[in-house]
N, C-alpha and C positions, 0 to 999 in steps of 0.2 A: 546260285544264283542268280542276280542285280537283272529281271527281263523287264524291257518298255512292256509295257500293258496294250493292252490290242480291245477296238469294241469287237462285238458284230461283225457287221460287214467289214472293216480292217479285217476278219479273221480270213474272211468268205474268199475273199480277194486275195488271200494267200496260197488257198485250197485252190484257188480257179487259174491263174497269172499263167502255171505250169501245162494245163489243158488247154490256155492260149495258141501259146507256142508252139505247142504241138501241131494242133488244125491250122495254122494259118501253113505248116508247111506239108509234111505227108503222110498226117494220122486220119486221114480221109480214104489217098489213094492205099493207103496199108491191109483197109478194112474191105474196102473195094479190090483189090487184087485177090484176097480173101475168101471174099464170102458172092462176089462177083453181084446178081441182082435183089438177093439172097438178104442184100446189107442193112436194106431195114426193118425187116422180119429178126438180121442179128444186133441190129441196134438197140431195141427194145428191149431186147430178152437179156443184155449182157448193162446194159441200163437195172434190171429188177436185178439183178444177180451180184451190183450194182452198192443198190440198197441193199437186198441183206447181208453182203460183207459191210457196211456202213451201223444198220442192228448191232450187227455184233461184235464191232467192236467198240461201240459203244457201248452195250454194256458189259463188257471186257475190263475197259476204263472205271467205270464205276468205280468201283474198289479203289480206284489209283486218281481220283480228286488231285487237282493239281504237280503232279509228278508225268514227264514229256516217257518215252520209251529207254530212254538212255537212264533216269535214272531206277523201271522195273527193270533195267535188265538189270542192273548193282544188287538191288532187291534181293533177283533171280538166283543168281550167279556167282556176283561181288567184284570184286574189279575187273576182274581175267575178261569175265561176257560182257559188264560196260565199256570198257575197252574196245572189243571186236566189233561192235555193233557199232561200237561209235567211229569207229572207221571205216566200216563200209556204212554208212550212210553220207561217212564226204566224198566216199569214193563214188558212192551213187549221184550226189550232186557237184561234184565238177564233173562228172564223164555227160550227164543231163546237161549242163551246159558247154559242155566243150563240144558236146555233137551239134547241138541246137542253131552257136555259134555258126560252127563254120556249115554249115545247113543253109546257116541262112545269109550268109558273108556268099557262101559257092551261088545261092540264086541272085545274088544281089550281081553276080563276076558277071552269071551268063545272060544278064535282062541289059545290063545298062553301062554298068565299069569292065572291061573286054581290059582295057591295060594296065589297071592295078590288081597291085600283090595279092593274095590273099591273106594274108599274113597284116597286109593295112587296116582293113576291114579286123577279124579278131584283133589287135588292140586297140583299136577305135570303141570296141564295147567294153573289153576288159577294165580300157584306161578309165570308160563311163562309173563302171561295180567299183571299182578301188577310191574313186573319188565319192560316190555316195555314200563308202563307207567308212572313211575317212571324217567325212562330215556329222553322219551319226544315224541311229535306225530307228528315231524316229524320221528323221527329211522321209526315209526307204519306205517307212509306213503309209508314212501322208502322200507322197509320190508316187505308190502300188494301187492308193485308191482313186486316184483321178485316168488310169493307164487302163486298168480291168476296165471298170466300166465306160471308157473312151473304145477299146477297143471291142468290146461284145457290141453294141451299138456297131461298128466298124462294117463286124461278121454277119451281122445281122441286115444293114444296110447290102450286102454282098445278094442275101437271100432273095429279099422285096425284089432290088431289078430287074431278078430274070425268074418272076413270075409266069409274063407272060411267052415264054419258051418252054413252060410245063406242057410230058404233055404222059400220062400217066399206064400207058400204053409200053411203056422204058421199063417201066418195073413187069414185066413177065418173062418170064414167068418166076413166080414169086418162088418155088422152090428148085432152084435152077442146077444149086450145086448138091443137091440133098439135101435130107435133114436134117443129118450126123454132122452134117461142117458148117448149121448153124449153130445145132442146140447141145453137141460134144466137140467139133475141137472149135466151135465156132469160140466158148464160152473162155480161152486165151483169149479175146480180143475184147476183157473186160480188162487190160493193160493199161486201156483206153481214161481211165478212172486215175490214172499215175493220179494227179494232185493228192490224191486223199495219203502220200506218205508226208507230209504237212498236217496229216491228223496226228499223230501223232505224238507231236509236238505243241499242239495248240494247246493244254489243255492250261498247264502255268502260264501261259502268254493273255489268254483271256481275264477280260476284267469278273465277270460273273461266269466263275467255272462251270457251273450247271450246266449253262448253255451251248456248250461244248454239241450234247445231238441239235440242235436246233441250226449249227450253225456249220456241222458236217453236212446231213439232211440238205438245208440248202444247196449250199455246195455240188453234192452229188444232180441236182432238182438243178441246177440252173447247165452242170457240163451235160449229162443227157438228153435236159433236151437240144441244145447247140449242135451237140453229134449229128441226134434224130434228122433234126433239120437242113441241117449240113450233107448229110446222105442222102439226104432226100430231095434235097435239090440238082447236088450231083444228078443222079439218077433220072428222075422227069427232066430235067431240064438237059441233058449230052446225052446221048445215044455213045461217044464214041471217048465218052469219059473213062474209059476201062483200058485206053489205051494211054493215057499221061499219067508217064511217069517218073519226070526227070525236074516237071516245075510243080510248085503248089496248089492243087488244084482250083486253092479258093481264089488263088490272082487265075489262074483261066475264066474263072463264073467272072472275075472283074470282067477282064477284059474283053467277054465276052455281055455281056449287059447290058441295058438300056444307058447305062450312065457314059458311056463311049459318043451319045449322041450328044447331050451338047454340053461333057467337061473332052478338054484335052487333057489327054494321059488323065485319065483318072484316076489311073491303077497306085500313081504316085503316093499320092494323099495317102492310102493302106498301108500302103509300104513305114511310109514315116511312122504309122501309127503301129506301125509290129515291131521296128524298129527298137520303137520305146517301152513296147512290151518285151522287149525283147530282153532289152538294158534292164529291165527293169527285176525281171526273172534271176540276169546275174547279177545283180548286187541284193536282192534277198539268196544267191545261192554260197555267194560267199558270204555275208550276215549267216548265215545258219550254220559256215563250217565250221566259220570263228567263234559261235557258240558252243561248237559243238565241240572243240577242240580245247579251249577252253575249262569246260568241264570235265574232261578226261586226262587232260596235260595239271585241273586245279593251278590254274593262271590264270593269277586279278586282274580285272575288266583294264585299267590301266594300261597294261602293257599288251593289250591285243589286237590293238590298231594296226598295226604294223603289219599282223596276220595276216589281213587283204591281198599283200604285195604278192606272198608266199604262196597263197590259193590262186591269183590269179596266172601266175604263172607254168601252174600248173594246171588248169587249165586250158590255155597257152597250149604249150605243152603239147596237152592229150588233140588237143583240136589240129593241130597243124603237122599229127605223126606221120597222117595217114593220107598220103598224094592222090592213088586213085580215087575219081568219083565215088563211080561203082564200086567200088569198094569199100569206101566212105557208106553209101548208103546201105550197103548189107550189114554192116556192123554196127551202125550208128540202129537202123531198125532192128536187131537183132537185139542191142542195148537192150531200147525202149521198153520191147516186149518181155521178153525173158527177166532180164534185171530187175522190172517191178516186177513181173508173178513174187518173181524166188525171196525178193527181201520184204514188196508189202504185203504182200497175201500171204508167203505159206513164212517167210523169218519170223515176223513182226506178230501177228498174231498164235504161231505158234509160245512168243517168249509171253505172253499177254495172258495166253488160256496157260502156259503155265504157273506165273509165278500170280495164276488167282488159287490152282488147286495150294502153289504150298499158303497164299493163306491165308483158306480157305482150312488147311491143315492146324496150320498156328494156333487157330481158333478154335 
């Protein structure tokens, strides 16, 4: 398959953009709900787990330089496994894009646009994704390298402007829910590093394929530091953050920060940046769906651009099919957590281990 090659920075932005979209929505709230005041310790713990997992994956990928998880699946189990894994990846990306788009649109409706139908916002976001894919992969990649740092800076600024509200006693007791909630059951919070999904597709995209470990560890480092800072800020600055679940905790930080003292409606600037980040991810998700479908269907690139319309329709249907807001949030959170753990941390890992065993035996 003819890939558009990526530099290291562009590849890092691919992995980080999915994490950014989750952290500006409900990822911090999910961890706070699970771990309470122990959330900071839990985040440090899952950060270490993510680094260990990345080290394992990087070692397993060494024997398959230049191949992605679809190629490795074909090597391991032939066309049947290749098609099965490819379809699972497409479903995962479609559902991620659908839930993120619906949750973000829901927040916009609750905050500013009560009289607009949800379908209007879904259409706008998906239309941008389709147009971006018609323009071409290079434009999506270059745009993402601008939007990702901008979104990271915006999130970092939200932490800086509430430092004066910090009260470290809010983090006590450290083991409020018990050590098992932090280190045993809390291990499942490693799903927060779901951007690692793209790690399994990065190798053939890189200009220098030997830089895969560097890209992987820098990406995890950025996501880990950002997650710890987000949780620490929420706990230290707001004693009642555990009870705010309907809106983004990061949005809650902005409206209660110093910024509101000298800027009128500062949250609008941040929401605009985060909307760009969502559009960027939708474009990337559609692009990867097209590439994966082309690979499993042996389709030529010249016939593939129209597939962006098909996948955007899938995303639209998946996003709008659940009407109840509370049910939507429950299903979305379950998918984020268990879908990511099942596919990224279990299925992909088993395939890599089995493929390495097969290669060793053949040698």
